[in-house]
C-alpha positions in Angstrom: 300.4 31.0 -53.9 297.0 32.1 -52.6 294.1 34.2 -53.8 291.0 35.3 -51.9 287.5 35.6 -53.3 284.0 36.0 -51.9 281.2 33.4 -52.0 277.9 35.1 -51.5 274.7 33.3 -50.6 271.4 34.3 -52.2 268.0 33.6 -50.7 268.2 30.3 -48.7 264.9 28.6 -48.3 266.1 25.3 -46.8 269.3 24.1 -45.0 271.8 22.6 -47.5 275.5 22.1 -48.0 277.3 23.8 -50.9 280.6 22.5 -52.3 283.0 24.9 -53.9 285.6 23.4 -56.3 288.8 25.1 -57.4 290.5 23.5 -60.4 293.8 24.2 -62.1 295.9 22.1 -64.6 294.1 18.9 -63.7 294.3 19.4 -60.0 291.3 20.4 -57.8 290.5 21.1 -54.2 287.0 21.4 -52.5 285.6 23.3 -49.6 282.1 23.0 -48.1 279.9 25.8 -46.8 276.7 25.1 -44.8 273.9 27.2 -46.1 271.4 27.7 -43.2 267.9 28.9 -43.8 266.6 31.3 -41.3 264.0 30.2 -38.7 260.7 31.6 -39.8 257.1 31.4 -38.5 254.9 28.5 -39.7 251.7 29.3 -37.7 250.0 31.0 -34.8 246.8 29.6 -33.2 244.8 30.6 -30.1 242.1 28.8 -28.2 239.5 29.7 -27.3 239.1 32.1 -30.1 236.4 34.2 -28.3 236.8 35.9 -25.0 234.8 38.0 -22.6 236.2 40.6 -20.1 238.8 39.0 -17.9 239.1 35.9 -20.1 242.3 34.3 -21.4 243.3 32.3 -24.4 246.3 30.0 -24.8 248.2 30.7 -28.0 250.8 28.5 -29.7 253.4 29.8 -32.1 255.1 27.3 -34.4 258.4 28.0 -36.2 260.0 26.2 -39.3 262.7 24.3 -37.5 264.4 23.7 -34.2 267.4 25.8 -33.1 265.7 28.4 -30.8 264.1 31.7 -31.6 262.6 34.7 -29.9 259.3 35.6 -31.6 258.0 39.2 -31.2 254.3 39.5 -30.4 251.7 42.3 -30.6 247.9 42.9 -30.4 246.0 45.5 -32.3 243.3 45.8 -29.7 243.8 47.7 -26.4 241.6 45.3 -24.3 243.7 42.2 -25.4 247.2 42.0 -23.9 250.0 39.6 -25.0 253.7 39.5 -23.9 256.1 41.4 -26.1 257.9 38.2 -27.1 257.9 34.4 -26.5 261.0 32.1 -26.7 261.0 28.9 -28.7 263.7 26.8 -26.9 266.4 25.2 -29.0 265.0 21.6 -29.1 261.5 22.6 -30.0 259.4 24.2 -32.8 256.6 25.6 -30.6 256.1 27.9 -27.7 252.9 28.9 -25.9 251.8 32.2 -24.3 248.7 33.7 -22.8 246.5 36.4 -24.4 244.4 38.1 -21.7 241.3 40.2 -22.2 240.8 43.2 -19.9 237.6 45.2 -19.8 235.8 44.9 -23.1 233.5 48.0 -23.7 232.3 46.9 -27.2 232.3 43.8 -29.3 235.4 43.7 -31.6 237.9 41.4 -33.2 241.5 41.5 -32.1 244.5 40.4 -34.2 247.6 39.0 -32.6 250.7 39.2 -34.8 253.8 37.2 -34.4 257.0 38.3 -36.2 260.3 36.6 -36.7 263.1 37.1 -39.3 260.8 39.0 -41.7 258.0 36.4 -41.5 254.7 37.0 -39.8 251.7 34.9 -38.6 248.4 36.1 -37.2 245.5 34.8 -35.2 242.2 36.5 -34.5 240.3 36.5 -31.2 236.7 37.8 -30.9 236.3 40.1 -27.9 232.7 40.1 -26.8 230.9 42.2 -24.2 228.8 40.3 -21.7 225.1 40.0 -22.4 223.2 41.8 -19.6 219.6 42.6 -18.8 218.9 46.0 -20.2 215.1 46.2 -19.5 212.1 44.6 -17.8 208.5 45.7 -18.3 205.2 44.2 -17.2 201.7 45.0 -18.3 199.5 45.6 -16.5 201.6 46.9 -13.6 198.8 46.4 -11.0 197.2 43.1 -10.3 194.3 41.9 -8.1 193.8 38.3 -6.8 194.0 35.8 -9.7 195.3 38.5 -12.1 198.1 38.0 -14.6 200.7 40.3 -16.1 202.7 39.8 -19.3 206.3 40.7 -18.7 209.0 41.3 -21.3 212.7 41.0 -20.4 215.2 42.7 -22.8 218.9 41.8 -23.0 221.8 43.9 -24.4 222.5 41.9 -27.5 221.4 38.9 -29.6 223.1 35.5 -29.2 220.8 33.7 -26.8 220.6 34.0 -23.0 218.9 32.4 -20.1 217.6 35.1 -17.7 217.0 34.1 -14.0 213.7 35.5 -12.6 212.7 36.1 -9.0 210.4 38.3 -6.9 210.0 39.4 -3.3 206.3 38.7 -2.9 204.9 35.3 -1.9 201.6 36.0 -3.7 203.3 36.5 -7.1 204.5 33.6 -9.3 206.7 33.6 -12.3 209.0 31.0 -13.9 212.5 30.6 -12.4 214.0 31.6 -15.8 213.2 32.6 -19.3 215.2 32.0 -22.5 215.9 34.7 -25.0 216.4 33.1 -28.4 219.6 33.4 -30.4 218.0 35.8 -33.0 216.2 38.0 -30.5 216.9 40.4 -27.6 213.5 39.9 -25.8 211.5 37.1 -24.2 208.1 37.3 -22.5 206.7 35.5 -19.5 203.6 35.6 -17.3 203.6 36.8 -13.7 200.5 35.6 -11.9 
């Protein structure tokens, strides 16, 4: 009086209900099966998107629907650490985590990858070394009363910087700071 058969689901892209109907000699019976799409990643975003050594960025992962999920995380750059996973709680579609920069030896771009149920989302973070003073020269290097020397300060990379200036002699005067333009690594000033 009974027979068994298998109903196999194909790829499910959205939650839906399927109704199966069995019919024989004018009679019929139905059964419903809920087809549940897997929770997949919708997006991954981090702010700020540029970090120096010791900096951190708050990242938000978004999934396709509520119900809870554990999202696996990874970074392709050694100086940027992320937790191995983050949990999206059952009543939410988002979860946040912190990406932290360690010591950055050279400018680079890091990619954070989130993975869940065969889906992935990525976010990029620029890891930038600090701009530091790499040189200071003055010419001439010897001054008499009322003399003036032209000095050039050099920084480690382009991008703009304000360099603070000071000296240890009351008889010498220079500006309190000098600005290195965005497209340059040097700026000049007068020491009198």
